[in-house]
Phi, psi and omega in degrees: 000138178288140177266135188219120168232145184228135172237136174244130175235139174257127188280130176275098178263174196303324182187157174295327182297310179301322177296317176299315180297325177297317176295329179288322178299328176093097181267121179299133179279129179289147181287166179299319181295321177297312184287327178291322171302320181293317180303309184289326176297311174305316182297316181295321180295322176281353181063044181287144181290319186204152177234131177224155184244137175225187175088195189294336178286350170260003182254103176310332183278346186285142178290139186260126173198175183300353181259358171299127178266170173258103178269108188232139173242136168258116175276118192238158176266323194246052185308307184303323179291317183291324179280348178291329178219102189268016182302332183292342175300329172316325185299334181284345178122175187283125182264144171274317177210155183209154168238149175246115187234149174249126176235095188052246184269353179265174174228129184246118177248120187256126187226127166251127186265166181290335183279001180097346182284152177232134180237129172249095200247117184253135171251119186235128178297145187289352183261003177231029179306325177302325180300317178287313183299322179292341181275350186242152175279333184188160175200159181235128186272124181255335174213126179200069189296330183261002183063037182292335178278349190303339183250015178243133179241142178303155179242073189299339188271010188297328178250029174271156178246128176261163178304141186288149165276158179289332180295312184297315181300310187297319179300314180297319174297320176288324173297314180302310182286327180290314183291330178304334177289325176298326181296314180298316174303305177313308182306315179288337177270351182066026181264088190298310184296317175302314183293319184291316182305309184289321179292315179276318188288344184232300188295310183285335168298317174299322177295317176303321183294316179303312178299323179297319179289335169298318179290319176301323182291341175268318193249354188086199180295125185229160179269099179273344177087163181291132177070024182061030184296333180261001191306312188284355174294327181275346192246157174302148184307318185291344181283324180293319182294323181296316179297317185296329185290348179275000192258022173271100180243032185283345179202167174306319187294317182289329173295313178299322170306314186290315181304308181296325180286323182294321182294311187297310185294321177292325178299312178299317191279323178297320179293319180299313179297315181296322175293324183286323180265358172084017180278158171279136177236123188277071181307314185293322178297318183298308183295328177294319179297318176298318176298317182302314188290317185294319180296312184293324186281330174296308175306317175297317179295321178298316184291322186289327179284320176304312182292328178293345177266348178291000000 
């Protein structure tokens, strides 16, 4: 099991006012070349064994914008020495906020700088390179004079989606309809956090999976991206609009509407995929669950209205 510890630090700059005024004055955002040169310069100063870049900046298909972070690993010999005094981090620039994380044998430092750049820097002992490689979808080696990465290959298909198996499809459908009953319960109990967590965190993720499988059924194995971030690049614009309309969780009424619409959309898309792939789809179970949800929610609404009149 992975060990994970997290520390969050807010950088104490002179004042909120000065920070805002600096923003108004406009701090130039350092370019990719400037950031990479700085990373290599600091690595040389620290006598880092190897440097590699991962994440979206190594993916030619990823959209380029100001929010792309720099996912970088320093492969080191002297981890304990480096983490005993972190003042060297100041060389990267003034931070607004940062996190310090422990991931198994690695240390991860997340930094958001005043100029808008973000750096996710991992310190990885050279004896545990495989641990870092396994955590990444792909990477580009920037410096490796000793050939430490020679026996390690990127795994670019880590976030790729392959066509569904019938077993996986059945499990996804069962999970969706089972958890939808939890959402109904949460709505009736007015437990908004619980309800939203199950609706978005599980039901709508299973819907996303079905949509991803639809794409894969047409294209074969595809890069959907982490958390389905590229999914709608492959689907018609109206499909993204339809899914986005499900994401209003601002009130019990909106969550109720979202649940019912999510159930209807899942039912529609799951049937389509099943027919296309020749899978069995438990249509009767789906219809019973939709009736169950509507009946329970209607009874809850009627009881609520009745009690309000007393």
